[in-house]
C-alpha positions in Angstrom: 4.0 -15.3 20.3 0.5 -15.5 18.9 0.7 -11.9 17.8 3.9 -12.5 15.9 2.4 -15.5 14.1 -0.6 -13.4 13.1 1.7 -10.7 11.6 3.7 -13.3 9.8 0.5 -14.9 8.4 -0.6 -11.6 7.0 2.9 -10.9 5.6 2.9 -14.3 3.9 -0.1 -13.3 1.9 0.8 -9.6 1.3 4.4 -10.0 0.1 3.7 -12.4 -2.8 0.6 -10.5 -3.7 2.6 -7.3 -3.9 5.0 -8.9 -6.3 2.3 -10.4 -8.5 0.2 -7.3 -8.6 3.2 -5.1 -9.3 4.3 -7.2 -12.2 0.8 -7.5 -13.6 0.1 -3.8 -13.4 3.5 -2.7 -14.7 3.2 -5.2 -17.7 0.1 -3.3 -18.8 1.9 0.1 -19.0 4.6 1.0 -21.5 6.0 3.7 -19.2 8.9 4.4 -16.9 6.5 5.4 -14.2 6.3 2.7 -11.5 2.5 2.0 -11.8 2.8 -1.3 -10.1 4.3 0.0 -6.9 2.1 3.1 -7.0 -1.0 0.8 -7.3 -0.1 -1.6 -4.4 0.7 1.4 -2.2 -2.6 3.1 -2.9 -4.6 -0.1 -2.4 -2.7 -0.9 0.8 -3.4 2.6 2.1 -7.1 2.3 1.4 -7.2 -1.0 3.3 -5.3 0.4 6.2 -7.5 3.4 6.4 -10.5 1.2 6.4 -9.1 -0.8 9.3 -8.2 2.4 11.3 -11.7 3.8 10.8 -13.2 0.5 12.0 -10.6 -0.2 14.7 -13.2 -0.1 17.6 -15.5 -2.5 15.7 -12.9 -5.1 14.6 -11.0 -7.7 16.7 -7.4 -6.8 17.5 -6.2 -10.0 16.0 -7.7 -9.1 12.6 -6.0 -5.7 12.8 -2.7 -7.5 13.3 -3.2 -9.9 10.4 -4.5 -7.4 7.9 -3.1 -4.1 9.1 0.4 -4.9 10.3 1.0 -8.2 8.4 -0.8 -7.9 5.1 -0.7 -4.2 4.5 2.8 -4.0 5.9 4.0 -6.5 3.3 1.8 -5.4 0.5 2.9 -1.7 0.6 6.5 -0.8 0.0 8.2 2.4 0.9 11.6 1.1 0.0 10.7 0.2 -3.5 8.9 3.5 -3.9 12.1 5.3 -2.8 14.3 3.2 -5.0 12.1 3.7 -8.1 12.0 7.4 -7.5 15.7 7.7 -7.2 16.1 5.5 -10.3 13.8 7.8 -12.3 15.8 10.9 -11.1 19.1 9.3 -12.1 17.7 8.3 -15.5 16.9 11.9 -16.0 13.2 11.3 -15.9 13.0 14.0 -13.3 9.4 15.0 -14.0 8.3 11.4 -13.4 10.3 11.2 -10.2 8.6 14.3 -8.9 5.2 13.0 -10.2 5.8 9.7 -8.4 6.5 11.4 -5.1 3.6 13.9 -5.4 1.0 11.4 -6.7 2.0 8.7 -4.2 1.6 11.1 -1.2 -1.7 12.6 -2.5 -3.2 9.3 -3.5 -1.9 7.4 -0.5 -3.3 10.0 2.0 -6.5 10.3 0.0 -6.9 6.5 0.1 -6.3 6.4 3.8 -9.0 9.1 4.4 -11.4 7.5 2.0 -11.0 4.0 3.7 -11.5 5.5 7.1 -14.5 7.5 6.0 -16.1 4.4 4.4 -15.6 2.2 7.5 -16.8 5.0 9.9 -19.9 5.3 7.7 -20.5 1.6 8.0 -19.9 1.2 11.8 -21.0 4.6 13.1 
């Protein structure tokens, strides 16, 4: 039960932060490209990579709160998918492909960067 509450606590912070960050970033761009979702997914990937790289040095409960709860609620695969399909259906096919490509490359790059930074700190 304690683990579930830790995940919920992280999610209670991550979900509203995702919404606020998404709206703030998107409001600064006059583009169909979903910059808000892209940004929160890249930041969430960076944080998760950092946690994975430091997993042996961090308490398990912290990993549950931040990794599963916070990052799980902050990042959003469903919104990414929906926005990509919406771009495609709106005939913004280049942006749809760019969204998929950039999200995969930036997301994986962020995970590896976060892991490398944490391993450099704790190794």
